[in-house]
C-alpha positions in Angstrom: 91.8 95.1 121.8 89.1 95.5 119.3 86.3 98.0 120.0 82.6 97.2 119.4 82.8 99.3 116.2 85.8 97.3 115.0 84.1 94.0 115.7 81.0 95.1 113.8 83.1 96.2 110.8 84.6 92.7 110.7 81.2 90.9 111.2 79.2 92.7 108.6 80.8 92.7 105.1 80.7 95.8 103.0 78.8 95.2 99.8 79.4 98.0 97.2 76.8 98.7 94.6 77.6 97.6 91.0 80.1 99.8 89.3 78.7 102.0 86.5 79.4 101.0 82.9 82.8 102.2 81.8 82.4 105.3 79.6 85.7 106.9 78.4 83.7 109.9 77.0 82.1 110.6 80.4 84.1 113.7 81.2 83.4 117.3 82.2 81.7 116.7 85.6 84.9 117.5 87.5 87.6 120.1 87.1 90.7 118.6 85.4 93.7 117.8 87.5 97.1 119.3 86.9 100.5 118.6 88.4 100.1 121.7 90.6 97.3 119.8 92.4 99.6 116.9 93.4 102.2 116.4 96.1 105.1 114.3 94.9 107.5 115.3 97.7 107.5 117.1 101.1 109.0 120.5 101.4 111.6 120.2 104.1 115.4 120.3 104.6 115.2 117.8 107.5 116.4 114.3 106.9 112.9 112.8 106.8 111.0 110.9 104.1 107.7 109.3 103.6 107.6 105.5 103.0 104.4 104.5 101.2 103.1 101.1 100.3 100.5 100.5 97.6 98.0 97.9 96.4 97.3 96.1 99.7 96.3 94.9 102.1 97.8 91.5 101.4 97.4 88.5 103.7 101.0 87.5 102.8 102.9 90.7 102.7 101.1 93.3 104.9 101.9 91.5 108.2 105.6 91.5 107.2 105.5 95.3 106.5 103.8 95.9 109.9 106.4 93.8 111.7 109.3 95.6 110.0 107.7 98.9 110.8 107.3 98.0 114.5 110.8 96.7 114.8 112.4 99.7 113.1 110.0 102.3 114.4 108.9 103.4 110.9 105.6 105.2 110.3 104.1 104.0 107.0 101.4 105.3 104.7 99.3 102.5 103.1 97.4 103.3 100.0 94.7 100.6 100.0 92.7 99.1 97.2 89.0 98.6 98.1 88.6 95.1 96.6 91.5 93.9 98.8 90.6 95.9 102.0 87.1 94.4 101.9 88.6 90.9 102.0 91.1 91.8 104.8 89.5 94.3 107.2 91.5 92.9 110.1 94.7 94.0 108.4 93.3 97.5 107.8 92.5 97.6 111.5 96.0 96.5 112.4 97.5 99.2 110.2 95.3 101.8 112.0 96.0 100.4 115.5 99.8 100.7 114.8 99.4 104.4 114.0 100.0 104.2 110.3 98.2 106.4 107.7 95.6 104.8 105.5 94.9 106.3 102.1 92.5 105.6 99.2 93.9 104.0 96.1 90.5 103.2 94.3 88.5 100.0 94.4 89.9 98.1 91.3 93.1 100.1 90.5 92.0 101.2 87.1 94.5 103.1 85.0 93.7 105.2 81.8 90.4 105.5 80.2 88.3 106.0 83.4 85.4 108.4 83.0 84.0 110.6 85.7 81.1 108.3 86.7 83.4 105.3 87.0 86.1 107.3 88.7 83.7 108.7 91.3 82.5 105.2 92.0 86.0 103.9 92.5 86.9 106.7 94.9 83.7 107.0 96.9 83.1 103.3 97.4 86.6 102.9 98.7 86.1 105.9 101.0 82.9 104.3 102.4 84.5 101.0 103.0 87.6 102.4 104.8 85.3 104.7 106.9 83.2 101.6 107.8 86.3 99.6 108.9 88.2 102.4 110.7 85.6 104.9 111.7 87.8 107.6 110.1 87.7 109.3 106.7 90.8 109.0 104.6 92.2 112.3 103.5 94.9 111.1 101.1 94.5 109.6 97.6 97.0 108.1 95.3 95.9 107.8 91.6 96.7 104.4 90.2 99.9 104.6 88.2 100.2 108.3 89.1 97.8 109.0 86.2 96.2 112.4 86.6 94.1 112.5 83.4 91.5 110.2 84.7 88.1 110.3 86.4 89.6 108.8 89.6 92.0 111.7 90.2 89.4 114.3 89.2 86.8 112.8 91.5 89.2 112.5 94.4 90.2 116.2 94.1 86.6 117.2 93.9 86.0 115.2 97.1 88.7 117.2 98.9 91.2 114.4 99.0 94.9 115.4 98.8 96.5 113.8 95.8 99.8 112.1 96.6 102.3 110.6 94.0 106.0 110.0 94.6 109.5 111.0 93.5 111.4 107.8 94.4 110.3 104.5 92.9 112.8 101.5 92.7 110.6 99.6 90.3 109.6 96.9 92.8 106.6 95.9 90.6 109.3 93.9 88.7 109.5 90.6 90.7 112.8 89.8 89.1 114.6 92.7 90.9 116.4 91.6 94.1 116.0 93.2 97.5 119.6 94.5 97.3 118.9 96.2 93.9 115.7 97.8 95.2 117.3 99.1 98.4 120.3 100.5 96.6 118.0 102.2 94.1 116.0 103.9 96.9 119.1 105.0 98.8 120.7 106.4 95.6 117.7 108.7 94.9 116.2 109.6 98.2 116.5 113.2 99.4 115.0 115.2 102.4 111.3 115.2 101.8 111.2 112.3 99.3 108.0 110.3 99.0 109.1 106.7 98.3 106.7 104.3 96.5 106.9 100.6 97.1 104.3 97.8 97.3 102.9 95.3 99.8 100.2 94.0 97.4 99.3 93.5 93.8 101.8 90.7 93.1 104.9 88.9 94.3 106.5 91.3 96.8 109.1 89.2 98.6 111.9 91.4 97.3 110.0 94.5 98.4 109.5 93.3 101.9 113.2 92.2 102.2 114.3 95.6 100.8 
């Protein structure tokens, strides 16, 4: 059952201001990020892991992920791209309603060569959008590609977001890999406290969802 706030979020689209001109030399506004500032695993001896899905929401794949999570009683963490979330706010609300964690993954998924001004825009506009849709401020940020030497990672850290990467990645961005290969790869490398990276957006993810 959608609340009035949820209905308003769906009814009035979020229009971010234009992104600043990319400037690779625009550095020095934020403290640099080091590996010590990042969580790539969870410190535990218990047999628990974090399953994270990037680059959504996707009209095709996110509902599959949500259904699997419901059937198997799996809590997920979704790292969302702003330009996709703005098109599918209903899926963001479904993720939230199911109790999953929603994190920031920038607006456009830029990789290297992102200055501080552009990086801050990528982070802050995505924060504003996700807060508008869900009514809650995301606290987790995943830098695209796990790249730390960028304005996006620096801006997110300066904004108090926890930087999350991963230590298990089966390579599911390669659409040629089968579900069986992906699943076996994860199971071969997973350990207590592992953070697993897979995808429900950003390309053909049929194998990912089957895995």
